[in-house]
N, C-alpha and C positions, 0 to 999 in steps of 0.2 A: 230768471230777473237779473236784470242790471241796469247801473245810472249811466243814463249818454250825455254827452254833453248837446248844444244845440246842433243841429242839422237841416235844411231850407227844407227836408222832406218831410219833418216833421210840424213845419209854421203851420200846415190846417188842423193836426191834431190839438197845437196848443190854441188857435182860435177855439174850436169847437168844445173843448172840456171846459175853457176859462167862461165861454158864454154860456153854456148849460149850466155850468155850477151860478154863474151870476142870477140866469133865469130861475133858477129855482130857489136860493134864498133871500135874493133881492133884488136888482134890476140890471141892469147894463146900462152905464153913464157914456156920454159922448166918447169923453175921456179914455174910457175902457176899451171902447171899438175900435177907436182910432191905433192903441197900441197894441193889440191884439192882432190887429189886421196888417200889421208891418213889424213882427218884432225884431228883424233887422233894421231896419232905420231907427227903432226907438229904442232896443236895446242893447245888442249886440255890436253895431256900429259905434254905439258911444258908450263901450268900454263894460258893458253889463254881460249878465251869462244867463245862460237858460236850458235846466236840466231834466231829462224824461227818465220816467221809470217803463222799461220794455220788457216785456218776454212775448217771445216767436213773432216778434217783427209787429207786436200792438204796442202802441202806447197807453199805457195805462194810467200816468199822471205827470205832472210837470210842476216846476218852479223856474219863478224868475228874482235875478238879482240885478235888480234896476239899479245903475251906478248914478248918483245923487251928486257926488265930491268927491276929492282927492281923499281915495280911501273910504267912502262912505257908500253906502250900499242899503235898500230897502229892499227887502226879504217880500214878493208879490207874486202874483197871479197863480197861487198853487191850486190845482183842481186835481180830481182823480175821476177817473171814469164811474159813474155810475156803478156799474156790476161789481166795481171793486173797492168799494168804499167799506171799511171796517176791517181791512188786511192789513192797515197800517204802512202802506203806499206812503201815505202823506209825512208822516213822522218820520220814515227813511230819507225820503227828500230832503227834509227839512234840518236830519242828522245830517246830510252830504253836505248840504250848504252851511252849515255849524263849521264843520271840519274843514269847506273851503273856505269860510271867513278867515279860520285861523292860520291854514297852513299860507293863506296870502297875504297874511297882516293887516286883513280891515282895521280901520280906526274906529268903525261903528259901522252897526248894522242895525237897523228898525225896522216896522212893520205896523200896519196899519189895519185896524179889524173893528169889528164889533161884540159887543157885550155877550148880544141875542146868543152868540157861537160859543156857548158855555165851553162846548170840549175841546173846541179850537182855544180857549185864551188858558185854559187848565193847563193845554198842553204846553203852550208857552211859556208860562211861569212854570212848570215842573220842568225844562229844560235851560232855564236861565233868563227870560228875558221879564223886563220889570215894565211897569206901567209909567208912562211922563205925561208931561201936558202934551195936549194937541195944539199944535201951533195954528196963528190964523190960515196959513195957506194952505191950509190943509186939501190933498187934490181930490177926496173922496167924499162925497157929501155922504154916502151910507157909513162912512166910519164915525164912532165914538170914541175909539180908543187909540193911543199909540203907544207901544212900546219897544225897548232897545234890546238887545242883548246883552248882558253883563259881563260876559263870560272873553270877553276879547285881552 
């Protein structure tokens, strides 16, 4: 297994993994579909990053760092292939993002989630994310928690 940066050949996997995850756990919002269908336009070309966990040319999982301001990034669009869940792929991708944030001297790294995802919230807290108030301009209707990484 290896973690690789964005390449256009992985665009469909980025879309498919995230749509499947959203449909399984919540629902797909128009904002999600727009961003997922155009990752270069909405993430890469705006200074963001997308990473993939790959094994034998198969994308097992993905995560994005969406640039929201100078040195400010949202950890988002994390999804793992259903057959690979429970193998800590998401945790490895998140650890990669946290190290990437430190190496690139991010000022702020945050995420939005939902407290129904108890295991995810537990992991976020365990690695150093802390809960903060959700702003009124929250881009996700399904999110009821915002967390900021406290170790930058």
